[in-house]
VEXRO-234065 format. One record per residue: x, y, z of N, C-alpha, C in turn. Coordinates in steps of 0.02 Angstrom, whole numbers, padded with zeros to 5 digits. Example, Ala and Ser with C-alpha at 12.3 -4.5 7.8 and 13.67 -1.06 7.14 Angstrom:
BEGIN
   neast  nnorth     nup  caeast  canorth    caup   ceast  cnorth     cup
   00660  -00284   00390   00615   -00225   00390   00660  -00165   00390
   00642  -00112   00354   00684   -00053   00357   00645   00002   00394
//
This chain:
BEGIN
   neast  nnorth     nup  caeast  canorth    caup   ceast  cnorth     cup
   04660   03974   04019   04733    03982   04015   04759   03993   04087
   04809   03955   04106   04834    03963   04175   04881   04023   04180
   04898   04040   04242   04935    04101   04256   05006   04099   04225
   05039   04041   04225   05106    04037   04196   05104   04051   04121
   05054   04026   04087   05048    04039   04015   05033   04112   04002
   04993   04143   04044   04977    04214   04035   05040   04257   04044
   05080   04242   04095   05141    04279   04107   05191   04268   04049
   05197   04206   04026   05241    04192   03970   05216   04228   03907
   05151   04231   03898   05122    04267   03841   05138   04342   03845
   05136   04371   03904   05153    04442   03913   05226   04454   03894
   05271   04409   03916   05342    04416   03900   05354   04408   03825
   05320   04361   03793   05328    04352   03721   05303   04413   03682
   05246   04441   03704   05221    04501   03671   05268   04560   03683
   05299   04562   03742   05346    04616   03756   05407   04611   03711
   05430   04550   03699   05488    04541   03655   05471   04559   03582
   05409   04547   03562   05388    04562   03493   05366   04635   03485
   05362   04673   03540   05335    04741   03537   05381   04791   03503
   05444   04773   03492   05491    04819   03461   05530   04861   03511
   05515   04852   03575   05553    04889   03626   05623   04858   03632
   05671   04900   03650   05739    04877   03659   05746   04839   03725
   05798   04799   03733   05809    04766   03797   05815   04816   03854
   05845   04874   03840   05851    04926   03891   05782   04949   03915
   05735   04961   03868   05668    04983   03887   05631   04929   03925
   05638   04867   03904   05604    04812   03939   05632   04804   04010
   05698   04808   04017   05728    04801   04084   05710   04861   04128
   05709   04920   04098   05690    04980   04135   05616   04976   04157
   05574   04948   04115   05503    04940   04133   05497   04896   04195
   05533   04841   04196   05530    04796   04253   05562   04827   04315
   05619   04860   04307   05654    04889   04364   05611   04944   04396
   05580   04987   04356   05536    05038   04384   05474   05006   04416
   05452   04950   04389   05397    04913   04420   05416   04889   04489
   05478   04867   04498   05501    04846   04564   05503   04905   04612
   05527   04963   04588   05527    05022   04632   05456   05040   04653
   05411   05041   04606   05342    05059   04621   05310   05009   04669
   05326   04945   04661   05298    04894   04706   05321   04905   04778
   05384   04923   04788   05410    04934   04855   05397   05006   04880
   05374   05048   04836   05363    05118   04853   05316   05127   04913
   05333   05172   04959   05293    05180   05019   05236   05230   05011
   05207   05233   04953   05153    05280   04941   05089   05243   04923
   05055   05215   04974   04994    05176   04959   04942   05219   04923
   04912   05190   04874   04862    05226   04835   04891   05264   04776
   04956   05274   04774   04987    05311   04720   05022   05265   04670
   05021   05200   04682   05057    05154   04637   05031   05158   04566
   04966   05161   04558   04937    05164   04490   04957   05230   04455
   04953   05284   04492   04973    05349   04463   05047   05349   04444
   05089   05322   04488   05161    05318   04474   05174   05276   04412
   05138   05220   04407   05147    05175   04350   05127   05210   04285
   05070   05243   04285   05046    05277   04225   05091   05335   04205
   05115   05373   04254   05161    05428   04240   05228   05402   04212
   05254   05349   04242   05317    05320   04218   05310   05296   04146
   05255   05263   04131   05244    05238   04063   05237   05296   04015
   05201   05347   04033   05190    05404   03989   05253   05445   03978
   05290   05458   04032   05350    05500   04026   05408   05464   03992
   05415   05399   04005   05473    05362   03980   05457   05314   03923
   05395   05312   03900   05371    05266   03849   05396   05194   03860
   05378   05168   03918   05397    05101   03937   05348   05050   03911
   05364   04987   03920   05320    04933   03902   05268   04925   03958
   05207   04946   03945   05156    04948   03997   05138   04879   04026
   05129   04827   03985   05112    04762   04014   05165   04736   04064
   05229   04745   04047   05282    04724   04094   05283   04767   04156
   05277   04831   04148   05275    04877   04205   05217   04859   04251
   05159   04847   04222   05100    04828   04262   05109   04761   04297
   05137   04713   04261   05147    04646   04289   05194   04648   04350
   05249   04683   04344   05298    04687   04399   05271   04729   04456
   05238   04784   04440   05209    04826   04493   05156   04787   04531
   05123   04742   04498   05068    04705   04530   05091   04652   04580
   05157   04644   04589   05177    04598   04642   05158   04626   04710
   05148   04691   04714   05119    04722   04774   05045   04733   04759
   05004   04689   04784   04933    04691   04772   04897   04686   04839
   04831   04688   04841   04797    04685   04906   04815   04625   04949
   04835   04570   04919   04854    04511   04958   04924   04515   04986
   04968   04552   04952   05037    04557   04975   05055   04624   05006
   05006   04669   05009   05019    04737   05033   05045   04739   05105
   05015   04701   05149   05037    04703   05219   05109   04678   05227
   05128   04622   05196   05199    04602   05202   05247   04654   05171
   05229   04682   05113   05273    04733   05082   05282   04792   05127
   05227   04821   05151   05232    04881   05192   05262   04866   05261
   05251   04806   05287   05283    04787   05350   05358   04782   05342
   05380   04753   05286   05451    04748   05272   05482   04817   05261
   05446   04861   05224   05469    04930   05215   05479   04963   05283
   05430   04956   05327   05434    04989   05392   05490   04959   05435
   05493   04893   05438   05544    04860   05480   05615   04879   05457
   05625   04879   05391   05691    04897   05365   05706   04970   05379
   05657   05013   05368   05666    05084   05382   05678   05098   05456
   05642   05063   05499   05651    05072   05571   05722   05051   05591
   05743   04994   05565   05811    04969   05580   05862   05019   05556
   05853   05045   05495   05902    05091   05466   05902   05159   05502
   05844   05186   05513   05839    05253   05542   05854   05254   05617
   05824   05208   05654   05829    05210   05727   05887   05169   05755
   05897   05110   05728   05950    05066   05756   06019   05084   05729
   06025   05089   05663   06090    05104   05632   06106   05179   05638
   06058   05221   05618   06070    05293   05617   06063   05326   05685
   06029   05293   05732   06017    05323   05797   05977   05388   05792
   05936   05392   05742   05899    05453   05726   05829   05448   05755
   05813   05492   05801   05746    05494   05829   05728   05567   05840
   05710   05601   05785   05698    05674   05790   05635   05689   05830
   05635   05745   05865   05575    05764   05903   05516   05782   05858
   05530   05798   05795   05476    05818   05749   05446   05759   05711
   05469   05698   05726   05444    05642   05687   05368   05634   05695
   05337   05616   05641   05264    05609   05641   05248   05535   05652
   05204   05522   05697   05183    05453   05707   05109   05447   05691
   05089   05388   05672   05019    05377   05658   04976   05385   05720
   05007   05377   05777   04970    05385   05840   04944   05457   05846
   04984   05505   05826   04964    05575   05830   04911   05592   05778
   04913   05559   05721   04866    05575   05667   04800   05538   05675
   04804   05472   05684   04744    05431   05684   04727   05403   05753
   04765   05420   05803   04758    05392   05870   04761   05315   05867
   04808   05291   05829   04817    05219   05822   04886   05200   05850
   04913   05144   05827   04977    05120   05851   05034   05170   05839
   05085   05163   05877   05142    05208   05873   05189   05184   05818
   05180   05210   05757   05220    05192   05699   05252   05255   05672
   05316   05253   05662   05353    05312   05637   05349   05315   05561
   05318   05367   05535   05309    05374   05463   05376   05384   05428
   05423   05418   05460   05490    05428   05431   05522   05361   05416
   05517   05314   05462   05546    05247   05451   05514   05213   05392
   05449   05219   05386   05412    05189   05331   05433   05219   05264
   05438   05285   05260   05457    05318   05198   05529   05303   05178
   05574   05305   05226   05645    05291   05212   05653   05218   05191
   05624   05172   05229   05631    05101   05213   05602   05084   05145
   05542   05108   05130   05511    05093   05066   05550   05121   05007
   05574   05182   05013   05611    05211   04958   05679   05178   04948
   05714   05163   05001   05779    05130   04994   05771   05060   04966
   05721   05022   04991   05710    04955   04963   05689   04959   04890
   05647   05008   04873   05625    05015   04804   05682   05033   04757
   05722   05081   04777   05779    05101   04736   05829   05044   04730
   05842   05010   04785   05890    04954   04784   05865   04898   04739
   05801   04881   04744   05775    04827   04702   05778   04846   04629
   05765   04909   04613   05768    04932   04543   05840   04930   04518
   05886   04956   04558   05957    04957   04536   05987   04888   04530
   05968   04843   04575   05995    04775   04572   05963   04734   04516
   05900   04746   04503   05866    04705   04452   05882   04728   04381
   05896   04791   04370   05905    04817   04302   05960   04779   04263
   06023   04774   04290   06074    04740   04249   06058   04667   04236
   06027   04635   04285   06009    04564   04276   05956   04558   04222
   05905   04600   04227   05851    04598   04177   05875   04619   04108
   05921   04666   04104   05948    04686   04040   05983   04627   04006
   06023   04591   04044   06057    04532   04017   06006   04479   03994
   05955   04468   04035   05904    04418   04018   05866   04438   03955
   05846   04501   03951   05808    04524   03892   05851   04524   03829
   05915   04538   03835   05959    04534   03776   05962   04463   03751
   05971   04415   03796   05974    04345   03775   05907   04321   03747
   05852   04340   03780   05786    04320   03755   05770   04350   03687
   05791   04412   03677   05778    04445   03613   05818   04412   03557
   05880   04395   03570   05921    04359   03520   05890   04291   03505
   05869   04256   03558   05838    04190   03550   05772   04196   03513
   05733   04246   03528   05668    04255   03497   05672   04273   03423
   05723   04312   03406   05732    04333   03336   05759   04278   03291
   05793   04228   03321   05821    04175   03280   05775   04116   03273
//
């Protein structure tokens, strides 16, 4: 079975699972936040906690969260950092003396952790907020189409 059929099968099972369009859209939106989240290694824990606390559709949550995987991790985290650096340092002009850099911790490159955390969280929250209404509309239409 090819990857397109597997993804389509996951969506069809999600529609037949009895979850509301709101729950399905929320599952995907939280998956987008977790994918952009600047907490490497905590994505699985965040996904499991979100599913347990909010009773979301786990296959959809997992599928969307998995867009950030070992092959795409460097571009995701680089984009998080670049956006955060632009926002914190260029736009905000914020360069606190207490900022923690990876150079001080690991004696590696000079990367500002504050920029990484701010960029990842803002991109994650933005992607979740922007995707939710679109996904809600899509799931409502798909559910109506699937039931008829």
